[in-house]
C-alpha positions in Angstrom: 126.7 74.0 138.5 124.1 74.5 135.6 122.9 70.8 135.7 122.5 71.0 139.7 120.3 74.2 139.9 118.4 72.9 136.7 117.8 69.7 139.0 116.7 71.8 141.8 114.3 73.9 139.7 112.8 70.8 138.0 112.6 69.1 141.3 111.2 72.0 143.2 108.3 72.3 140.1 107.2 68.3 141.0 106.1 69.3 144.4 103.4 71.9 142.7 102.1 69.7 140.2 100.4 66.1 140.2 100.5 65.6 136.8 104.1 65.9 136.8 104.4 63.6 139.6 102.4 61.0 137.9 104.8 61.5 134.8 107.4 61.3 136.9 106.8 58.1 138.5 105.8 56.8 134.8 109.3 57.2 133.7 111.1 55.7 136.2 114.3 54.4 135.2 114.1 56.3 131.7 116.5 58.9 130.6 116.5 61.7 128.0 119.6 63.5 126.6 119.2 67.2 125.8 121.9 67.9 123.4 122.3 71.8 122.9 124.5 71.9 119.9 128.1 73.2 120.1 127.2 74.1 124.4 126.1 71.2 126.3 124.4 67.7 126.4 122.7 67.1 129.7 121.1 63.7 130.5 117.7 63.9 132.5 116.9 60.8 134.3 113.6 59.7 136.3 113.9 58.2 140.0 110.5 57.6 139.8 110.3 60.8 142.4 112.7 63.1 141.4 114.4 63.9 138.4 118.6 64.1 138.4 120.1 66.3 135.7 123.9 65.8 134.9 126.2 66.4 131.8 126.7 63.2 130.4 127.5 61.5 127.3 125.9 58.2 128.4 123.0 56.8 126.2 119.3 57.4 127.1 116.2 56.0 125.9 115.3 59.0 123.8 117.8 62.4 122.4 116.5 65.4 121.4 119.4 67.8 119.9 119.1 71.1 118.5 120.1 75.2 119.3 118.9 76.9 122.0 116.0 78.1 120.5 114.9 75.1 118.7 114.9 73.5 122.0 113.1 76.1 123.8 110.7 76.0 120.7 109.3 72.5 121.8 107.8 73.7 124.7 105.8 76.4 122.7 102.5 75.7 121.4 103.5 74.1 118.4 106.9 72.1 118.7 106.5 70.0 115.3 107.4 73.2 113.5 110.5 73.2 115.1 111.3 69.5 114.0 109.8 70.0 110.3 112.1 73.1 110.0 115.0 71.0 111.2 116.0 73.0 114.3 115.5 70.0 116.1 116.3 66.0 115.7 114.7 63.6 117.4 115.9 59.8 118.2 115.2 57.0 120.3 111.9 56.1 121.9 109.2 58.8 120.4 106.9 58.0 123.4 109.6 58.4 126.1 110.5 62.3 124.6 106.7 63.3 124.2 106.4 62.0 128.0 109.6 64.3 129.1 108.7 66.9 127.0 104.7 67.3 128.5 107.1 66.9 132.0 109.5 69.8 131.3 106.3 71.9 130.3 105.0 71.0 133.3 108.0 72.0 135.3 108.5 75.2 133.5 109.5 77.7 136.6 108.0 80.7 137.3 110.5 83.4 136.9 108.7 85.8 139.5 108.0 82.7 142.0 111.9 81.7 141.7 113.0 85.5 142.4 110.5 85.3 145.3 113.2 83.0 147.1 115.8 85.4 147.2 114.6 88.9 147.5 110.9 88.0 149.2 107.8 88.0 147.7 106.8 91.8 147.5 110.0 93.2 145.3 110.1 90.1 143.4 106.2 90.9 142.3 107.4 94.3 141.5 110.5 93.5 139.8 108.0 91.0 137.8 105.8 93.8 137.0 108.7 96.1 135.7 110.2 93.4 133.7 106.7 92.6 131.8 106.2 96.6 131.5 109.8 96.5 129.9 109.3 94.0 127.4 105.4 94.7 126.5 107.3 98.6 126.0 110.2 96.7 124.0 107.2 95.0 121.8 105.6 98.1 121.0 108.9 100.0 120.4 109.4 97.0 117.7 106.2 97.3 116.0 106.5 100.8 115.6 109.7 101.1 114.1 108.9 98.2 111.9 105.5 100.0 110.9 107.8 103.3 110.3 110.6 101.6 108.4 107.5 99.8 106.3 106.1 103.0 105.5 109.0 104.8 104.5 110.5 102.0 102.0 107.1 102.1 100.6 106.0 105.6 100.3 109.2 107.8 100.8 111.6 105.8 98.7 109.3 103.5 96.7 111.4 100.5 97.4 108.3 98.1 98.5 104.8 98.4 97.5 102.7 99.8 100.0 100.3 97.5 101.4 97.3 98.9 100.1 98.4 98.9 96.5 100.0 95.5 97.0 96.0 93.7 98.3 94.4 95.9 95.4 96.8 94.3 92.8 96.4 91.0 94.3 92.4 91.3 93.9 93.0 92.1 90.3 94.7 88.9 90.1 92.2 86.8 91.6 89.4 88.7 89.7 91.6 87.6 86.3 92.4 84.2 87.4 88.2 83.9 88.1 87.6 85.4 84.8 90.3 82.9 82.7 88.7 80.1 84.8 85.0 81.1 83.6 86.5 81.5 80.0 87.8 78.0 79.8 84.7 76.5 81.3 82.8 78.3 78.5 85.0 77.0 75.8 85.1 73.4 76.8 81.2 73.2 77.0 81.3 74.9 73.3 83.9 72.4 72.4 81.7 69.4 73.9 78.8 70.7 72.3 80.3 71.0 68.4 81.3 67.5 69.2 78.6 66.2 69.6 76.5 64.5 67.1 
């Protein structure tokens, strides 16, 4: 069920992107295994003009394994960070995995468009706006809560150093380090002059 739904989503996206169709043709006959830790292992295969997705343990040309959050991070702006942190492991042909990554990024579904297939364009747009507003409100709420908690712990309980005091302390440390470096340079110069004939 999950693999069929995912396959349909990806293949609908192929029709909308010339670059995705080009990549799909280049990857004809190639496969990528996506192993979601403790959940499932999907095998994505390019047929040249369509993609097939199946739950399968068959070997693949390239394999990407990790937790759900790590795998989603691969589609973000800095996928290398997820690999460096060890959230995701890559094996097999790296060029094929890069091509599949680009393909999947191009085929990322638009939730509002997918919802419009179920409920129509206008309700999907309204629900999309409602969801965006809810997420924006949640972000503002979280930002305010974190700022209030930091202020409480810094000023009321004195468990944290207030930001202004911390920055002032760090500026003082930088100034002291610069002064020590200048003093060391002067001492080195005096030592060289004293040892010169």
